[in-house]
VEXDREN-2710 file (C-alpha; in Angstrom, 1 decimal):
% VEXDREN-2710
k/r/px/py/pz
1/MET/60.9/31.8/-37.5
2/SER/60.0/31.9/-41.1
3/ILE/57.0/33.5/-42.7
4/LYS/55.7/30.2/-43.7
5/SER/55.7/28.8/-40.1
6/CYS/54.2/32.0/-38.8
7/PHE/51.4/31.8/-41.4
8/LEU/50.8/28.1/-40.5
9/ARG/50.6/28.8/-36.8
10/ILE/48.2/31.7/-37.3
11/SER/46.0/29.6/-39.7
12/LEU/45.9/26.8/-37.2
13/SER/45.0/29.2/-34.4
14/PHE/42.1/30.6/-36.4
15/CYS/40.9/27.1/-37.3
16/CYS/40.9/26.1/-33.7
17/LEU/39.2/29.3/-32.6
18/PHE/36.5/28.8/-35.3
19/LEU/35.9/25.2/-34.3
20/ILE/35.5/26.2/-30.6
21/LEU/33.1/29.0/-31.4
22/SER/31.1/27.0/-33.9
23/CYS/30.3/24.1/-31.5
24/GLU/26.9/24.5/-29.9
25/GLN/26.2/23.1/-26.6
26/GLN/23.4/20.6/-27.1
27/GLU/20.7/20.4/-24.5
28/VAL/20.2/17.0/-23.0
29/GLN/16.5/16.3/-23.1
30/GLU/15.1/14.1/-20.4
31/PRO/13.3/11.1/-21.7
32/ILE/9.6/11.3/-21.9
33/GLY/7.9/8.6/-19.9
34/LYS/5.9/6.0/-21.7
35/TYR/4.6/4.3/-18.6
36/LEU/2.4/5.5/-15.7
37/SER/0.6/3.1/-13.4
38/VAL/-1.7/4.2/-10.5
39/SER/-3.7/2.3/-7.9
40/ASP/-7.0/3.3/-6.5
41/PHE/-6.8/4.6/-3.0
42/VAL/-9.1/2.5/-0.7
43/LEU/-9.1/2.9/3.0
44/GLN/-11.3/1.7/5.8
45/LEU/-11.1/3.5/9.2
46/LEU/-12.6/1.7/12.1
47/GLU/-13.1/4.9/14.1
48/GLU/-13.7/8.5/13.3
49/PRO/-10.5/10.5/12.8
50/THR/-9.9/13.2/15.5
51/ILE/-7.1/15.3/14.0
52/GLU/-7.5/17.7/11.2
53/ASN/-4.8/17.6/8.5
54/GLN/-4.1/14.0/9.6
55/SER/-2.4/12.0/6.8
56/LEU/-4.5/9.1/5.5
57/GLY/-1.8/7.8/3.1
58/THR/-0.3/8.4/-0.3
59/ILE/-1.5/7.5/-3.7
60/THR/0.6/4.7/-5.2
61/THR/2.2/5.3/-8.6
62/GLN/4.9/3.9/-10.8
63/THR/6.4/5.6/-13.8
64/ASP/9.5/5.7/-16.0
65/ALA/9.2/9.4/-16.6
66/ALA/12.1/11.6/-15.5
67/THR/9.8/14.4/-14.6
68/SER/8.0/14.7/-11.3
69/LEU/4.4/13.7/-11.0
70/GLU/1.5/16.1/-10.4
71/PHE/-1.6/15.3/-8.5
72/GLU/-4.9/17.2/-8.9
73/LEU/-8.1/16.7/-7.0
74/ILE/-10.9/16.6/-9.6
75/SER/-13.9/15.9/-7.4
76/GLN/-15.0/14.7/-4.0
77/THR/-18.1/13.9/-2.0
78/PRO/-18.7/15.5/0.5
79/GLU/-17.0/18.7/-0.6
80/ASN/-13.8/19.7/1.2
81/ALA/-13.5/16.4/3.0
82/PHE/-9.8/15.9/2.1
83/GLU/-6.9/17.4/0.3
84/VAL/-4.3/15.9/-2.0
85/ASP/-0.7/17.3/-2.0
86/ALA/0.0/18.4/-5.6
87/PHE/3.6/17.0/-5.6
88/THR/3.5/14.0/-3.3
89/GLY/0.0/12.6/-3.6
90/GLU/-0.5/12.5/0.1
91/ILE/-4.1/12.6/1.2
92/THR/-5.0/14.6/4.3
93/ILE/-8.2/15.3/6.2
94/SER/-9.6/18.8/5.6
95/ASP/-13.0/18.5/7.3
96/LEU/-13.4/16.2/10.3
97/THR/-17.2/16.4/10.1
98/ALA/-17.2/14.6/6.7
99/PHE/-15.8/11.5/8.5
100/GLU/-18.3/11.4/11.3
101/ILE/-20.3/8.2/11.7
102/ASP/-24.1/8.7/11.8
103/VAL/-25.1/6.7/14.9
104/ASP/-28.8/6.8/14.0
105/THR/-28.4/4.7/10.8
106/THR/-26.7/1.4/10.2
107/THR/-24.8/2.7/7.1
108/LEU/-21.1/3.3/7.0
109/THR/-19.8/6.8/6.3
110/THR/-18.0/6.9/2.9
111/VAL/-16.0/9.7/1.5
112/THR/-15.1/9.5/-2.2
113/GLY/-13.1/11.4/-4.8
114/VAL/-11.3/11.4/-8.0
115/VAL/-7.6/12.5/-8.4
116/GLN/-5.8/13.0/-11.7
117/VAL/-2.1/12.0/-11.8
118/GLN/0.1/13.3/-14.6
119/THR/3.7/13.5/-15.8
120/GLY/3.8/17.0/-17.2
121/GLN/1.4/17.1/-20.1
122/VAL/2.3/13.7/-21.5
123/LEU/0.8/10.9/-19.4
124/GLN/-2.4/11.1/-17.4
125/LYS/-4.3/8.6/-15.2
126/THR/-7.3/8.8/-12.9
127/VAL/-7.3/7.5/-9.3
128/ASN/-10.6/6.8/-7.5
129/VAL/-10.4/7.5/-3.7
130/SER/-12.7/5.7/-1.3
131/ILE/-12.5/6.1/2.4
132/THR/-15.0/4.3/4.6
133/VAL/-15.5/5.0/8.3
134/GLY/-17.0/2.5/10.7
135/GLU/-17.3/-1.2/11.0
136/GLU/-19.7/-3.5/9.1
137/SER/-22.2/-4.7/11.7
138/GLU/-24.1/-8.0/11.4
139/GLU/-27.2/-6.0/10.5
140/LEU/-25.4/-4.7/7.4
141/ILE/-24.2/-8.1/6.3
142/GLU/-27.7/-9.6/6.5
143/GLU/-29.2/-6.9/4.3
END
């Protein structure tokens, strides 16, 4: 082997090594969502619920974000009536007494709340929650 071919091989080896070491691994960034749609949660229960932690349903959402959604309960009336799962948006009963029907009045029992839905820190929407317990009687319709 001649000195020229040895020098050429060593030079090529260093060039290849330099190229391999100088290449950086680029991070693949997940696309930021530009679309978040939510629907208000409206539910009418004909009878009082009897099971604490009973699921009432899940907040409906649509998004093009690659990240998972986060749900945060902002307010509710009465206090501590229901909970919202921070990752799934499932609404469950926390306090059964908040859903009791007042038999002395002709009004329906209504539990309300506001939930914020967001994709990381990028997109945010508000969902109104309204849960009514009881049936509308003829007396209510006439008023």
